[in-house]
N, C-alpha and C positions, 0 to 999 in steps of 0.2 A: 465468653461468647466468641472470642477470636478462634478458638479451637473448632467450634461449631461451624463458623464461616469457612474455615479451611476444609472441614469435612464436606460441606456443601460444594465447594469448588472441586474437590476430588471426585465426588459423586457425579457432578455435571460433566467432568472430563471423561469418566467412565461411560456415561451415557452417550457422549459424542463418539467415543471409540466403538461402542456397540452399534450405534447408528450407522457409522461408516461401513463396518463389517457386514451388517445385515443388508445395507443398501447394495453393496457389491454382489452379494449372493443372490438377492432378489432380482437384480437386473439381469443376472445370468439365467436364472431358472424360470422367471415369470413370463407369461404371455401377455399379461395386462400391466405392462411396466409403469405407465403413468398413474393408474389408479393405485397400484401397490406402493409406488413412491409417495404419492399424496397421503395414503394411509399411514405409511411409516413416519412421514413428517408430522402428521397430526398426533400419532402415538408418542413420538419423541417430545413434541411440544407439551403434551399433557403430562408426560413423565417429568419434564423439567419443572412445570408448574407445580406438580404434586410434591416434588422434592423441596422447592422453595416454600410451599405452603406448610409443610411439616416443620421446616427450619423456623419460619416466622411464628407459627403458633406455639412451638416449643419455647421460644423466647418470651412470648406473652405469658405462657403458663408458669414459667420460672419465677415470675413476679407475683404470683397469686399464692394464697394459702392452699394447703393440700386438697381440701374438699372441692374448692372451685377449680383448681388446676386439673383435677381428674375429670371433672365434668366438661371443662373446656376442651381437653384433649379428645374426649369421646365425641363431642359435637363436631369438632374439626375433622375427625376421622370419618364421620358419617358424611360430611360435606364432600370429602375427597372421594369416598365410595360412590356417592351420587353422581359426581362429575364423570367418573370412570364409566358408570352405567349409561349415562346419557351419551357419551362419546361413542361407546360401543354400539348402542342402539342406532345412532345416526349412521355409523359406518356400515351397519348391517342393512339398513334400508336404502342407503345411497352408495351401494357397493360399486357401481360403475364409475364413481368419482373418487371415493375414499374406500379402498378395499379393506375389509376387516382383518385379513391376515397381516397386512402391513401395520394396521393400528394395534393389534394385539402384540405383535413383535416389538413395536415401538414402546408400548406401555410396559412390556416385559423387561425392557432395558433398565427400568428403575431397579428391579430385583438384581439383574446382572451387575449393574454398577455398584450395588452394595457388596457383592462378592469380590469385585475387582478393586474396591476402595483401598484395602491394605497394601496391595501391590503398587497402586498408583501413588499412595502416600509415600512409600519407600522411594519410588522413582523421583517424586517431586522434592523430597528432602535431600536426596543425593544430588540432584540438579542444583538445589539451593546452596549446598555446601561448596560446590565447584565454582560458584560465581565469584 
């Protein structure tokens, strides 16, 4: 499970890098800076929670037999999907406070961090060797 915790740390790092890059771009091009920034923070927070939720429930499922583990993973995936839907619905109805573009880009960070994870892993391992 130590490797899973390391992967979670790398994914969270990638999420932070994505968040900073998107924040800078949105502050340059957006006319509704506060709402977009709040939306981005909400989206990044949801993404961080989703990554943790996947890590946590994978750990639980590894202790179950195959039938129960598959069902547990499906139920937890549906919970994550429901949370994403609720957050998007709130951002679409309260767009003057939490802009949906920022929210979607923040939640998209979860996917981007998965693509960035191998590179971040190499950087972290190189940094660990030089210590």
